[in-house]
C-alpha positions as CSV (number, residue, x, y, z in Angstrom):
1,M,41.2,-20.1,-12.1
2,T,43.5,-22.5,-13.9
3,F,41.2,-25.4,-13.0
4,L,38.5,-23.9,-15.2
5,I,40.9,-24.0,-18.2
6,E,41.6,-27.7,-17.6
7,M,37.9,-28.5,-17.3
8,G,35.8,-29.6,-20.2
9,V,33.0,-27.5,-21.7
10,G,30.3,-29.5,-20.0
11,A,31.9,-29.1,-16.6
12,R,32.3,-25.3,-17.1
13,I,28.6,-25.0,-17.9
14,L,27.8,-26.9,-14.7
15,V,30.0,-24.6,-12.6
16,A,28.4,-21.5,-14.2
17,V,24.9,-22.9,-13.5
18,A,25.9,-23.7,-9.9
19,V,27.3,-20.2,-9.4
20,L,24.1,-18.6,-10.8
21,F,22.0,-20.7,-8.5
22,A,24.1,-19.7,-5.5
23,V,24.0,-16.0,-6.4
24,G,20.2,-16.3,-7.1
25,G,19.7,-18.0,-3.7
26,V,21.6,-15.4,-1.8
27,L,19.8,-12.5,-3.5
28,G,16.4,-14.2,-2.9
29,L,17.2,-14.6,0.7
30,L,18.3,-10.9,1.0
31,L,15.0,-9.9,-0.7
32,A,13.0,-12.0,1.7
33,L,14.8,-10.4,4.7
34,A,14.3,-6.9,3.3
35,D,10.6,-7.6,2.8
36,K,10.3,-8.5,6.5
37,K,12.4,-5.7,7.7
38,L,11.2,-2.8,5.5
39,R,7.4,-3.7,5.4
40,V,5.1,-0.7,5.7
41,E,1.8,-1.3,7.4
42,V,-1.1,0.5,5.7
43,D,-4.3,1.4,7.4
44,E,-6.9,-0.8,5.6
45,R,-9.6,1.8,6.3
46,L,-7.9,4.1,3.8
47,T,-8.8,1.8,0.9
48,R,-12.4,1.5,2.0
49,V,-12.9,5.2,2.6
50,H,-11.3,5.9,-0.8
51,E,-13.7,3.4,-2.5
52,L,-16.7,5.2,-0.8
53,L,-15.7,8.6,-2.2
54,P,-16.8,9.7,-5.7
55,N,-13.2,9.3,-7.1
56,I,-13.6,12.3,-9.3
57,N,-10.2,13.7,-8.0
58,C,-11.5,17.3,-8.5
59,G,-9.5,18.8,-5.6
60,S,-12.5,20.9,-4.5
61,C,-11.9,19.7,-1.0
62,G,-8.4,21.2,-0.9
63,Y,-6.6,17.8,-1.2
64,P,-4.9,16.5,-4.3
65,G,-7.6,14.0,-5.1
66,C,-9.8,11.5,-3.3
67,A,-6.9,9.5,-1.9
68,G,-5.5,12.6,-0.3
69,F,-8.9,13.5,1.2
70,A,-9.3,9.9,2.5
71,A,-5.9,10.2,4.2
72,G,-6.9,13.5,5.7
73,V,-10.1,12.0,7.1
74,L,-8.1,9.2,8.8
75,S,-5.4,11.5,10.1
76,G,-8.0,13.9,11.6
77,E,-7.2,16.8,9.4
78,V,-10.6,16.8,7.8
79,T,-13.3,18.0,10.2
80,S,-16.3,17.4,8.0
81,L,-17.2,15.2,5.1
82,T,-19.0,18.1,3.5
83,Q,-15.6,19.3,2.3
84,C,-16.1,16.7,-0.5
85,R,-18.6,18.5,-2.7
86,P,-19.1,15.8,-5.3
87,S,-20.2,13.4,-2.6
88,A,-23.3,15.4,-2.0
89,G,-24.6,14.1,-5.4
90,R,-24.1,10.5,-4.3
91,K,-26.9,9.6,-1.8
92,G,-25.6,7.9,1.3
93,S,-21.9,8.3,0.5
94,R,-21.1,10.6,3.4
95,E,-23.3,8.6,5.8
96,A,-21.6,5.3,4.7
97,I,-18.2,6.7,5.3
98,S,-19.3,8.1,8.7
99,E,-20.8,4.8,9.8
100,Y,-17.9,2.8,8.5
101,L,-15.3,4.9,10.5
102,A,-17.5,4.9,13.6
103,S,-17.7,1.1,13.6
104,T,-14.2,0.1,12.3
105,P,-11.3,0.7,14.7
106,G,-7.9,1.5,13.2
107,P,-4.6,-0.1,14.1
108,D,-4.5,1.9,17.4
109,G,-7.9,0.5,18.3
110,K,-9.7,3.9,18.0
111,T,-12.7,4.8,15.8
112,I,-13.3,8.1,14.1
113,N,-16.5,10.0,14.6
114,I,-16.9,12.5,11.7
115,K,-20.0,14.0,10.1
């Protein structure tokens, strides 16, 4: 540490900048590795089913909102799309969800047949 005292102001600034770049580089590398290691794969069908629902989040289906209902549909907990009462007012909503899930396989390669 005595070498820092003997250095001029400009040299100290360069050392500080170099240390900050090194620490930033190491932390950036750790973040990149964490991103690869801790990535969570999301079923893309969840987003599409959620978009096809009325998004009123009324809870009348027994789930805490439309996102919960969509997750229940994909997990197999929901046995009928008629549990979503507001979708009855949107013509073709239930049919669109049913057709989408019947034609789009999930990550496991299976489709869902629900009415």
